[in-house]
Predicted model as a PDB file, atoms N, CA, C, CB and O in Angstrom, pLDDT in the B-factor column:
MODEL        1                                                                  
ATOM      1  N   UNK A   1     111.771  78.703 146.528  1.00 69.00           N  
ATOM      2  CA  UNK A   1     112.558  79.773 147.094  1.00 69.00           C  
ATOM      3  C   UNK A   1     112.345  79.763 148.615  1.00 69.00           C  
ATOM      4  CB  UNK A   1     112.168  81.153 146.464  1.00 69.00           C  
ATOM      5  O   UNK A   1     111.215  79.804 149.103  1.00 69.00           O  
ATOM      6  N   UNK A   2     113.454  79.709 149.337  1.00 82.00           N  
ATOM      7  CA  UNK A   2     113.373  79.714 150.783  1.00 82.00           C  
ATOM      8  C   UNK A   2     113.423  81.150 151.297  1.00 82.00           C  
ATOM      9  CB  UNK A   2     114.508  78.875 151.395  1.00 82.00           C  
ATOM     10  O   UNK A   2     114.037  82.022 150.683  1.00 82.00           O  
ATOM     11  N   UNK A   3     112.769  81.379 152.429  1.00 78.00           N  
ATOM     12  CA  UNK A   3     112.769  82.716 153.018  1.00 78.00           C  
ATOM     13  C   UNK A   3     114.188  83.162 153.346  1.00 78.00           C  
ATOM     14  CB  UNK A   3     111.899  82.747 154.282  1.00 78.00           C  
ATOM     15  O   UNK A   3     114.511  84.345 153.232  1.00 78.00           O  
ATOM     16  N   UNK A   4     115.022  82.236 153.747  1.00 81.00           N  
ATOM     17  CA  UNK A   4     116.400  82.573 154.077  1.00 81.00           C  
ATOM     18  C   UNK A   4     117.140  83.089 152.839  1.00 81.00           C  
ATOM     19  CB  UNK A   4     117.125  81.349 154.666  1.00 81.00           C  
ATOM     20  O   UNK A   4     117.966  83.994 152.950  1.00 81.00           O  
ATOM     21  N   UNK A   5     116.858  82.536 151.689  1.00 85.00           N  
ATOM     22  CA  UNK A   5     117.483  82.996 150.451  1.00 85.00           C  
ATOM     23  C   UNK A   5     117.088  84.431 150.124  1.00 85.00           C  
ATOM     24  CB  UNK A   5     117.105  82.079 149.297  1.00 85.00           C  
ATOM     25  O   UNK A   5     117.908  85.216 149.648  1.00 85.00           O  
ATOM     26  N   UNK A   6     115.827  84.765 150.382  1.00 82.00           N  
ATOM     27  CA  UNK A   6     115.360  86.132 150.138  1.00 82.00           C  
ATOM     28  C   UNK A   6     116.100  87.092 151.057  1.00 82.00           C  
ATOM     29  CB  UNK A   6     113.825  86.245 150.355  1.00 82.00           C  
ATOM     30  O   UNK A   6     116.526  88.162 150.622  1.00 82.00           O  
ATOM     31  N   UNK A   7     116.255  86.723 152.316  1.00 84.00           N  
ATOM     32  CA  UNK A   7     116.976  87.568 153.258  1.00 84.00           C  
ATOM     33  C   UNK A   7     118.427  87.749 152.870  1.00 84.00           C  
ATOM     34  CB  UNK A   7     116.892  86.990 154.641  1.00 84.00           C  
ATOM     35  O   UNK A   7     118.966  88.851 152.969  1.00 84.00           O  
ATOM     36  N   UNK A   8     119.057  86.689 152.434  1.00 85.00           N  
ATOM     37  CA  UNK A   8     120.464  86.778 152.040  1.00 85.00           C  
ATOM     38  C   UNK A   8     120.653  87.615 150.780  1.00 85.00           C  
ATOM     39  CB  UNK A   8     121.033  85.385 151.820  1.00 85.00           C  
ATOM     40  O   UNK A   8     121.738  88.146 150.541  1.00 85.00           O  
ATOM     41  N   UNK A   9     119.603  87.735 149.977  1.00 84.00           N  
ATOM     42  CA  UNK A   9     119.685  88.554 148.769  1.00 84.00           C  
ATOM     43  C   UNK A   9     119.871  90.030 149.109  1.00 84.00           C  
ATOM     44  CB  UNK A   9     118.429  88.368 147.916  1.00 84.00           C  
ATOM     45  O   UNK A   9     120.386  90.793 148.292  1.00 84.00           O  
ATOM     46  N   UNK A  10     119.461  90.431 150.295  1.00 84.00           N  
ATOM     47  CA  UNK A  10     119.611  91.821 150.710  1.00 84.00           C  
ATOM     48  C   UNK A  10     120.994  92.159 151.215  1.00 84.00           C  
ATOM     49  CB  UNK A  10     118.623  92.137 151.763  1.00 84.00           C  
ATOM     50  O   UNK A  10     121.260  93.314 151.550  1.00 84.00           O  
ATOM     51  N   UNK A  11     121.884  91.179 151.279  1.00 89.00           N  
ATOM     52  CA  UNK A  11     123.224  91.405 151.808  1.00 89.00           C  
ATOM     53  C   UNK A  11     124.224  91.594 150.682  1.00 89.00           C  
ATOM     54  CB  UNK A  11     123.650  90.244 152.702  1.00 89.00           C  
ATOM     55  O   UNK A  11     124.765  90.632 150.136  1.00 89.00           O  
ATOM     56  N   UNK A  12     124.455  92.838 150.352  1.00 87.00           N  
ATOM     57  CA  UNK A  12     125.432  93.194 149.338  1.00 87.00           C  
ATOM     58  C   UNK A  12     126.306  94.304 149.895  1.00 87.00           C  
ATOM     59  CB  UNK A  12     124.742  93.630 148.010  1.00 87.00           C  
ATOM     60  O   UNK A  12     125.816  95.202 150.580  1.00 87.00           O  
ATOM     61  N   UNK A  13     127.599  94.245 149.604  1.00 90.00           N  
ATOM     62  CA  UNK A  13     128.519  95.305 150.003  1.00 90.00           C  
ATOM     63  C   UNK A  13     128.613  95.480 151.507  1.00 90.00           C  
ATOM     64  CB  UNK A  13     128.103  96.599 149.382  1.00 90.00           C  
ATOM     65  O   UNK A  13     128.813  94.515 152.244  1.00 90.00           O  
ATOM     66  N   UNK A  14     128.466  96.712 151.954  1.00 91.00           N  
ATOM     67  CA  UNK A  14     128.608  97.017 153.377  1.00 91.00           C  
ATOM     68  C   UNK A  14     127.521  96.368 154.220  1.00 91.00           C  
ATOM     69  CB  UNK A  14     128.589  98.511 153.590  1.00 91.00           C  
ATOM     70  O   UNK A  14     127.720  96.142 155.413  1.00 91.00           O  
ATOM     71  N   UNK A  15     126.385  96.068 153.624  1.00 91.00           N  
ATOM     72  CA  UNK A  15     125.307  95.422 154.378  1.00 91.00           C  
ATOM     73  C   UNK A  15     125.710  94.023 154.840  1.00 91.00           C  
ATOM     74  CB  UNK A  15     124.035  95.344 153.527  1.00 91.00           C  
ATOM     75  O   UNK A  15     125.325  93.574 155.920  1.00 91.00           O  
ATOM     76  N   UNK A  16     126.483  93.354 154.011  1.00 91.00           N  
ATOM     77  CA  UNK A  16     126.990  92.028 154.382  1.00 91.00           C  
ATOM     78  C   UNK A  16     127.945  92.133 155.565  1.00 91.00           C  
ATOM     79  CB  UNK A  16     127.698  91.362 153.184  1.00 91.00           C  
ATOM     80  O   UNK A  16     127.931  91.282 156.455  1.00 91.00           O  
ATOM     81  N   UNK A  17     128.774  93.172 155.577  1.00 93.00           N  
ATOM     82  CA  UNK A  17     129.701  93.378 156.693  1.00 93.00           C  
ATOM     83  C   UNK A  17     128.951  93.650 157.988  1.00 93.00           C  
ATOM     84  CB  UNK A  17     130.654  94.536 156.389  1.00 93.00           C  
ATOM     85  O   UNK A  17     129.346  93.167 159.050  1.00 93.00           O  
ATOM     86  N   UNK A  18     127.873  94.419 157.904  1.00 93.00           N  
ATOM     87  CA  UNK A  18     127.060  94.696 159.088  1.00 93.00           C  
ATOM     88  C   UNK A  18     126.437  93.412 159.599  1.00 93.00           C  
ATOM     89  CB  UNK A  18     125.967  95.736 158.775  1.00 93.00           C  
ATOM     90  O   UNK A  18     126.453  93.147 160.801  1.00 93.00           O  
ATOM     91  N   UNK A  19     125.892  92.619 158.702  1.00 93.00           N  
ATOM     92  CA  UNK A  19     125.264  91.356 159.101  1.00 93.00           C  
ATOM     93  C   UNK A  19     126.276  90.409 159.737  1.00 93.00           C  
ATOM     94  CB  UNK A  19     124.609  90.682 157.891  1.00 93.00           C  
ATOM     95  O   UNK A  19     125.965  89.729 160.715  1.00 93.00           O  
ATOM     96  N   UNK A  20     127.480  90.365 159.186  1.00 93.00           N  
ATOM     97  CA  UNK A  20     128.524  89.512 159.762  1.00 93.00           C  
ATOM     98  C   UNK A  20     128.894  89.969 161.170  1.00 93.00           C  
ATOM     99  CB  UNK A  20     129.772  89.512 158.865  1.00 93.00           C  
ATOM    100  O   UNK A  20     129.095  89.148 162.065  1.00 93.00           O  
ATOM    101  N   UNK A  21     128.982  91.283 161.359  1.00 95.00           N  
ATOM    102  CA  UNK A  21     129.365  91.818 162.666  1.00 95.00           C  
ATOM    103  C   UNK A  21     128.294  91.564 163.721  1.00 95.00           C  
ATOM    104  CB  UNK A  21     129.639  93.310 162.560  1.00 95.00           C  
ATOM    105  O   UNK A  21     128.609  91.379 164.896  1.00 95.00           O  
ATOM    106  N   UNK A  22     127.041  91.556 163.307  1.00 94.00           N  
ATOM    107  CA  UNK A  22     125.933  91.406 164.243  1.00 94.00           C  
ATOM    108  C   UNK A  22     125.596  89.937 164.514  1.00 94.00           C  
ATOM    109  CB  UNK A  22     124.708  92.124 163.710  1.00 94.00           C  
ATOM    110  O   UNK A  22     125.151  89.593 165.609  1.00 94.00           O  
ATOM    111  N   UNK A  23     125.806  89.085 163.532  1.00 95.00           N  
ATOM    112  CA  UNK A  23     125.308  87.711 163.589  1.00 95.00           C  
ATOM    113  C   UNK A  23     125.858  86.900 164.757  1.00 95.00           C  
ATOM    114  CB  UNK A  23     125.636  87.012 162.314  1.00 95.00           C  
ATOM    115  O   UNK A  23     125.087  86.264 165.475  1.00 95.00           O  
ATOM    116  N   UNK A  24     127.143  86.907 164.957  1.00 94.00           N  
ATOM    117  CA  UNK A  24     127.722  86.074 166.020  1.00 94.00           C  
ATOM    118  C   UNK A  24     127.305  86.499 167.418  1.00 94.00           C  
ATOM    119  CB  UNK A  24     129.218  86.101 165.928  1.00 94.00           C  
ATOM    120  O   UNK A  24     126.885  85.648 168.203  1.00 94.00           O  
ATOM    121  N   UNK A  25     127.404  87.795 167.769  1.00 95.00           N  
ATOM    122  CA  UNK A  25     126.976  88.187 169.115  1.00 95.00           C  
ATOM    123  C   UNK A  25     125.500  87.903 169.392  1.00 95.00           C  
ATOM    124  CB  UNK A  25     127.245  89.651 169.323  1.00 95.00           C  
ATOM    125  O   UNK A  25     125.136  87.480 170.489  1.00 95.00           O  
ATOM    126  N   UNK A  26     124.665  88.136 168.398  1.00 96.00           N  
ATOM    127  CA  UNK A  26     123.231  87.890 168.589  1.00 96.00           C  
ATOM    128  C   UNK A  26     122.959  86.392 168.684  1.00 96.00           C  
ATOM    129  CB  UNK A  26     122.410  88.512 167.435  1.00 96.00           C  
ATOM    130  O   UNK A  26     122.154  85.960 169.509  1.00 96.00           O  
ATOM    131  N   UNK A  27     123.622  85.599 167.847  1.00 95.00           N  
ATOM    132  CA  UNK A  27     123.428  84.149 167.876  1.00 95.00           C  
ATOM    133  C   UNK A  27     123.884  83.555 169.211  1.00 95.00           C  
ATOM    134  CB  UNK A  27     124.189  83.489 166.717  1.00 95.00           C  
ATOM    135  O   UNK A  27     123.310  82.578 169.691  1.00 95.00           O  
ATOM    136  N   UNK A  28     124.917  84.150 169.802  1.00 95.00           N  
ATOM    137  CA  UNK A  28     125.385  83.667 171.107  1.00 95.00           C  
ATOM    138  C   UNK A  28     124.374  83.914 172.213  1.00 95.00           C  
ATOM    139  CB  UNK A  28     126.698  84.330 171.468  1.00 95.00           C  
ATOM    140  O   UNK A  28     124.369  83.209 173.222  1.00 95.00           O  
ATOM    141  N   UNK A  29     123.516  84.912 172.028  1.00 96.00           N  
ATOM    142  CA  UNK A  29     122.575  85.300 173.074  1.00 96.00           C  
ATOM    143  C   UNK A  29     121.128  84.918 172.762  1.00 96.00           C  
ATOM    144  CB  UNK A  29     122.660  86.780 173.299  1.00 96.00           C  
ATOM    145  O   UNK A  29     120.221  85.260 173.522  1.00 96.00           O  
ATOM    146  N   UNK A  30     120.910  84.226 171.673  1.00 95.00           N  
ATOM    147  CA  UNK A  30     119.549  83.862 171.279  1.00 95.00           C  
ATOM    148  C   UNK A  30     119.517  82.418 170.774  1.00 95.00           C  
ATOM    149  CB  UNK A  30     119.017  84.830 170.192  1.00 95.00           C  
ATOM    150  O   UNK A  30     120.560  81.814 170.524  1.00 95.00           O  
ATOM    151  N   UNK A  31     118.325  81.885 170.628  1.00 96.00           N  
ATOM    152  CA  UNK A  31     118.221  80.516 170.111  1.00 96.00           C  
ATOM    153  C   UNK A  31     118.395  80.411 168.596  1.00 96.00           C  
ATOM    154  CB  UNK A  31     116.891  79.941 170.492  1.00 96.00           C  
ATOM    155  O   UNK A  31     118.375  79.311 168.043  1.00 96.00           O  
ATOM    156  N   UNK A  32     118.564  81.547 167.929  1.00 94.00           N  
ATOM    157  CA  UNK A  32     118.708  81.537 166.476  1.00 94.00           C  
ATOM    158  C   UNK A  32     120.136  81.236 166.063  1.00 94.00           C  
ATOM    159  CB  UNK A  32     118.271  82.868 165.892  1.00 94.00           C  
ATOM    160  O   UNK A  32     121.087  81.546 166.780  1.00 94.00           O  
ATOM    161  N   UNK A  33     120.269  80.626 164.892  1.00 94.00           N  
ATOM    162  CA  UNK A  33     121.598  80.340 164.348  1.00 94.00           C  
ATOM    163  C   UNK A  33     122.153  81.580 163.649  1.00 94.00           C  
ATOM    164  CB  UNK A  33     121.544  79.142 163.364  1.00 94.00           C  
ATOM    165  O   UNK A  33     121.415  82.505 163.308  1.00 94.00           O  
ATOM    166  N   UNK A  34     123.457  81.574 163.446  1.00 94.00           N  
ATOM    167  CA  UNK A  34     124.135  82.708 162.812  1.00 94.00           C  
ATOM    168  C   UNK A  34     123.576  82.992 161.419  1.00 94.00           C  
ATOM    169  CB  UNK A  34     125.639  82.441 162.723  1.00 94.00           C  
ATOM    170  O   UNK A  34     123.378  84.154 161.061  1.00 94.00           O  
ATOM    171  N   UNK A  35     123.320  81.951 160.630  1.00 92.00           N  
ATOM    172  CA  UNK A  35     122.792  82.166 159.279  1.00 92.00           C  
ATOM    173  C   UNK A  35     121.374  82.730 159.304  1.00 92.00           C  
ATOM    174  CB  UNK A  35     122.813  80.859 158.492  1.00 92.00           C  
ATOM    175  O   UNK A  35     120.981  83.471 158.403  1.00 92.00           O  
ATOM    176  N   UNK A  36     120.611  82.382 160.330  1.00 93.00           N  
ATOM    177  CA  UNK A  36     119.260  82.936 160.459  1.00 93.00           C  
ATOM    178  C   UNK A  36     119.320  84.430 160.799  1.00 93.00           C  
ATOM    179  CB  UNK A  36     118.463  82.171 161.545  1.00 93.00           C  
ATOM    180  O   UNK A  36     118.511  85.217 160.307  1.00 93.00           O  
ATOM    181  N   UNK A  37     120.278  84.808 161.639  1.00 94.00           N  
ATOM    182  CA  UNK A  37     120.450  86.216 161.980  1.00 94.00           C  
ATOM    183  C   UNK A  37     120.863  87.003 160.736  1.00 94.00           C  
ATOM    184  CB  UNK A  37     121.502  86.382 163.105  1.00 94.00           C  
ATOM    185  O   UNK A  37     120.325  88.078 160.473  1.00 94.00           O  
ATOM    186  N   UNK A  38     121.819  86.468 159.970  1.00 94.00           N  
ATOM    187  CA  UNK A  38     122.259  87.137 158.749  1.00 94.00           C  
ATOM    188  C   UNK A  38     121.090  87.313 157.773  1.00 94.00           C  
ATOM    189  CB  UNK A  38     123.395  86.339 158.082  1.00 94.00           C  
ATOM    190  O   UNK A  38     120.943  88.372 157.163  1.00 94.00           O  
ATOM    191  N   UNK A  39     120.267  86.283 157.630  1.00 93.00           N  
ATOM    192  CA  UNK A  39     119.124  86.362 156.724  1.00 93.00           C  
ATOM    193  C   UNK A  39     118.112  87.395 157.219  1.00 93.00           C  
ATOM    194  CB  UNK A  39     118.453  84.984 156.583  1.00 93.00           C  
ATOM    195  O   UNK A  39     117.508  88.102 156.413  1.00 93.00           O  
ATOM    196  N   UNK A  40     117.925  87.486 158.518  1.00 92.00           N  
ATOM    197  CA  UNK A  40     116.995  88.471 159.079  1.00 92.00           C  
ATOM    198  C   UNK A  40     117.488  89.891 158.840  1.00 92.00           C  
ATOM    199  CB  UNK A  40     116.800  88.231 160.579  1.00 92.00           C  
ATOM    200  O   UNK A  40     116.709  90.766 158.462  1.00 92.00           O  
ATOM    201  N   UNK A  41     118.769  90.119 159.057  1.00 94.00           N  
ATOM    202  CA  UNK A  41     119.346  91.443 158.799  1.00 94.00           C  
ATOM    203  C   UNK A  41     119.226  91.768 157.310  1.00 94.00           C  
ATOM    204  CB  UNK A  41     120.837  91.500 159.255  1.00 94.00           C  
ATOM    205  O   UNK A  41     118.890  92.896 156.946  1.00 94.00           O  
ATOM    206  N   UNK A  42     119.493  90.804 156.467  1.00 93.00           N  
ATOM    207  CA  UNK A  42     119.364  91.011 155.022  1.00 93.00           C  
ATOM    208  C   UNK A  42     117.937  91.329 154.615  1.00 93.00           C  
ATOM    209  CB  UNK A  42     119.843  89.785 154.272  1.00 93.00           C  
ATOM    210  O   UNK A  42     117.711  92.182 153.756  1.00 93.00           O  
ATOM    211  N   UNK A  43     116.972  90.654 155.224  1.00 92.00           N  
ATOM    212  CA  UNK A  43     115.563  90.914 154.915  1.00 92.00           C  
ATOM    213  C   UNK A  43     115.171  92.331 155.328  1.00 92.00           C  
ATOM    214  CB  UNK A  43     114.657  89.886 155.620  1.00 92.00           C  
ATOM    215  O   UNK A  43     114.404  92.996 154.631  1.00 92.00           O  
ATOM    216  N   UNK A  44     115.696  92.789 156.460  1.00 93.00           N  
ATOM    217  CA  UNK A  44     115.415  94.158 156.905  1.00 93.00           C  
ATOM    218  C   UNK A  44     115.993  95.166 155.912  1.00 93.00           C  
ATOM    219  CB  UNK A  44     115.998  94.403 158.321  1.00 93.00           C  
ATOM    220  O   UNK A  44     115.317  96.119 155.524  1.00 93.00           O  
ATOM    221  N   UNK A  45     117.246  94.951 155.503  1.00 93.00           N  
ATOM    222  CA  UNK A  45     117.851  95.858 154.527  1.00 93.00           C  
ATOM    223  C   UNK A  45     117.114  95.817 153.196  1.00 93.00           C  
ATOM    224  CB  UNK A  45     119.319  95.509 154.317  1.00 93.00           C  
ATOM    225  O   UNK A  45     116.936  96.856 152.561  1.00 93.00           O  
ATOM    226  N   UNK A  46     116.686  94.645 152.765  1.00 92.00           N  
ATOM    227  CA  UNK A  46     115.952  94.518 151.510  1.00 92.00           C  
ATOM    228  C   UNK A  46     114.614  95.257 151.593  1.00 92.00           C  
ATOM    229  CB  UNK A  46     115.725  93.032 151.167  1.00 92.00           C  
ATOM    230  O   UNK A  46     114.227  95.956 150.657  1.00 92.00           O  
ATOM    231  N   UNK A  47     113.920  95.100 152.702  1.00 94.00           N  
ATOM    232  CA  UNK A  47     112.648  95.790 152.891  1.00 94.00           C  
ATOM    233  C   UNK A  47     112.847  97.304 152.908  1.00 94.00           C  
ATOM    234  CB  UNK A  47     111.977  95.328 154.192  1.00 94.00           C  
ATOM    235  O   UNK A  47     112.069  98.043 152.305  1.00 94.00           O  
ATOM    236  N   UNK A  48     113.885  97.759 153.597  1.00 94.00           N  
ATOM    237  CA  UNK A  48     114.165  99.199 153.623  1.00 94.00           C  
ATOM    238  C   UNK A  48     114.456  99.736 152.222  1.00 94.00           C  
ATOM    239  CB  UNK A  48     115.350  99.494 154.552  1.00 94.00           C  
ATOM    240  O   UNK A  48     114.039 100.843 151.881  1.00 94.00           O  
ATOM    241  N   UNK A  49     115.165  98.960 151.419  1.00 93.00           N  
ATOM    242  CA  UNK A  49     115.468  99.374 150.044  1.00 93.00           C  
ATOM    243  C   UNK A  49     114.207  99.451 149.198  1.00 93.00           C  
ATOM    244  CB  UNK A  49     116.463  98.409 149.401  1.00 93.00           C  
ATOM    245  O   UNK A  49     114.037 100.379 148.407  1.00 93.00           O  
ATOM    246  N   UNK A  50     113.332  98.482 149.367  1.00 94.00           N  
ATOM    247  CA  UNK A  50     112.071  98.473 148.607  1.00 94.00           C  
ATOM    248  C   UNK A  50     111.219  99.674 148.990  1.00 94.00           C  
ATOM    249  CB  UNK A  50     111.285  97.158 148.856  1.00 94.00           C  
ATOM    250  O   UNK A  50     110.643 100.332 148.122  1.00 94.00           O  
ATOM    251  N   UNK A  51     111.136  99.965 150.287  1.00 97.00           N  
ATOM    252  CA  UNK A  51     110.367 101.120 150.745  1.00 97.00           C  
ATOM    253  C   UNK A  51     110.951 102.404 150.173  1.00 97.00           C  
ATOM    254  CB  UNK A  51     110.343 101.183 152.284  1.00 97.00           C  
ATOM    255  O   UNK A  51     110.205 103.289 149.752  1.00 97.00           O  
ATOM    256  N   UNK A  52     112.269 102.517 150.151  1.00 96.00           N  
ATOM    257  CA  UNK A  52     112.927 103.701 149.602  1.00 96.00           C  
ATOM    258  C   UNK A  52     112.604 103.880 148.121  1.00 96.00           C  
ATOM    259  CB  UNK A  52     114.439 103.606 149.800  1.00 96.00           C  
ATOM    260  O   UNK A  52     112.272 104.980 147.679  1.00 96.00           O  
ATOM    261  N   UNK A  53     112.705 102.795 147.363  1.00 96.00           N  
ATOM    262  CA  UNK A  53     112.442 102.875 145.920  1.00 96.00           C  
ATOM    263  C   UNK A  53     110.990 103.244 145.658  1.00 96.00           C  
ATOM    264  CB  UNK A  53     112.778 101.541 145.230  1.00 96.00           C  
ATOM    265  O   UNK A  53     110.719 104.092 144.808  1.00 96.00           O  
ATOM    266  N   UNK A  54     110.042 102.622 146.376  1.00 96.00           N  
ATOM    267  CA  UNK A  54     108.635 102.961 146.174  1.00 96.00           C  
ATOM    268  C   UNK A  54     108.358 104.412 146.549  1.00 96.00           C  
ATOM    269  CB  UNK A  54     107.740 102.028 146.992  1.00 96.00           C  
ATOM    270  O   UNK A  54     107.568 105.088 145.889  1.00 96.00           O  
ATOM    271  N   UNK A  55     109.002 104.887 147.601  1.00 94.00           N  
ATOM    272  CA  UNK A  55     108.842 106.289 147.976  1.00 94.00           C  
ATOM    273  C   UNK A  55     109.383 107.227 146.906  1.00 94.00           C  
ATOM    274  CB  UNK A  55     109.537 106.561 149.297  1.00 94.00           C  
ATOM    275  O   UNK A  55     108.777 108.259 146.616  1.00 94.00           O  
ATOM    276  N   UNK A  56     110.515 106.874 146.323  1.00 92.00           N  
ATOM    277  CA  UNK A  56     111.090 107.696 145.260  1.00 92.00           C  
ATOM    278  C   UNK A  56     110.196 107.701 144.025  1.00 92.00           C  
ATOM    279  CB  UNK A  56     112.489 107.193 144.895  1.00 92.00           C  
ATOM    280  O   UNK A  56     110.003 108.743 143.398  1.00 92.00           O  
ATOM    281  N   UNK A  57     109.657 106.550 143.680  1.00 92.00           N  
ATOM    282  CA  UNK A  57     108.740 106.475 142.520  1.00 92.00           C  
ATOM    283  C   UNK A  57     107.483 107.263 142.808  1.00 92.00           C  
ATOM    284  CB  UNK A  57     108.379 105.004 142.181  1.00 92.00           C  
ATOM    285  O   UNK A  57     106.989 107.977 141.935  1.00 92.00           O  
ATOM    286  N   UNK A  58     106.950 107.149 144.023  1.00 92.00           N  
ATOM    287  CA  UNK A  58     105.752 107.916 144.384  1.00 92.00           C  
ATOM    288  C   UNK A  58     106.012 109.419 144.268  1.00 92.00           C  
ATOM    289  CB  UNK A  58     105.298 107.565 145.818  1.00 92.00           C  
ATOM    290  O   UNK A  58     105.192 110.156 143.721  1.00 92.00           O  
ATOM    291  N   UNK A  59     107.154 109.865 144.784  1.00 90.00           N  
ATOM    292  CA  UNK A  59     107.496 111.282 144.695  1.00 90.00           C  
ATOM    293  C   UNK A  59     107.660 111.714 143.233  1.00 90.00           C  
ATOM    294  CB  UNK A  59     108.787 111.571 145.483  1.00 90.00           C  
ATOM    295  O   UNK A  59     107.246 112.810 142.856  1.00 90.00           O  
ATOM    296  N   UNK A  60     108.249 110.868 142.435  1.00 90.00           N  
ATOM    297  CA  UNK A  60     108.420 111.174 141.012  1.00 90.00           C  
ATOM    298  C   UNK A  60     107.069 111.317 140.324  1.00 90.00           C  
ATOM    299  CB  UNK A  60     109.251 110.081 140.320  1.00 90.00           C  
ATOM    300  O   UNK A  60     106.874 112.229 139.520  1.00 90.00           O  
ATOM    301  N   UNK A  61     106.135 110.421 140.637  1.00 91.00           N  
ATOM    302  CA  UNK A  61     104.814 110.490 140.009  1.00 91.00           C  
ATOM    303  C   UNK A  61     104.014 111.689 140.493  1.00 91.00           C  
ATOM    304  CB  UNK A  61     104.038 109.215 140.283  1.00 91.00           C  
ATOM    305  O   UNK A  61     103.159 112.195 139.766  1.00 91.00           O  
ATOM    306  N   UNK A  62     104.279 112.150 141.710  1.00 90.00           N  
ATOM    307  CA  UNK A  62     103.591 113.322 142.244  1.00 90.00           C  
ATOM    308  C   UNK A  62     104.291 114.615 141.856  1.00 90.00           C  
ATOM    309  CB  UNK A  62     103.490 113.228 143.755  1.00 90.00           C  
ATOM    310  O   UNK A  62     103.790 115.705 142.132  1.00 90.00           O  
ATOM    311  N   UNK A  63     105.431 114.497 141.224  1.00 79.00           N  
ATOM    312  CA  UNK A  63     106.259 115.662 140.866  1.00 79.00           C  
ATOM    313  C   UNK A  63     106.730 116.422 142.087  1.00 79.00           C  
ATOM    314  CB  UNK A  63     105.486 116.601 139.955  1.00 79.00           C  
ATOM    315  O   UNK A  63     106.825 117.649 142.053  1.00 79.00           O  
ATOM    316  N   UNK A  64     107.033 115.703 143.185  1.00 59.00           N  
ATOM    317  CA  UNK A  64     107.534 116.322 144.406  1.00 59.00           C  
ATOM    318  C   UNK A  64     109.049 116.429 144.411  1.00 59.00           C  
ATOM    319  CB  UNK A  64     107.074 115.541 145.611  1.00 59.00           C  
ATOM    320  O   UNK A  64     109.639 116.870 145.396  1.00 59.00           O  
ATOM    321  N   UNK A  65     109.677 116.029 143.320  1.00 55.00           N  
ATOM    322  CA  UNK A  65     111.139 116.021 143.285  1.00 55.00           C  
ATOM    323  C   UNK A  65     111.678 117.396 143.014  1.00 55.00           C  
ATOM    324  CB  UNK A  65     111.649 115.053 142.238  1.00 55.00           C  
ATOM    325  O   UNK A  65     112.893 117.581 142.950  1.00 55.00           O  
TER     326      UNK A  65                                                      
ENDMDL                                                                          
END                                                                             
C-alpha cells in the first residue's frame, strides 16, 4: 500500500472537488506534483474524519451525548 493511495482514499464527494481546485494552483507554485497535492489534501480529510469518529465514540462511551 502506497502512502499516496491512502491519501486518495480520503477523497470522496465534495472533498475530491476541493482537492481538484487546490491541486493545480499549489502544484504551479511548489515542487510537488498535482497528484501529490491531491493525496495530501485527501490525507488531511481522512485524518480529520478519523479524529471526528474517535471523538464521537469517546463522547458516546462517556455518555456526553
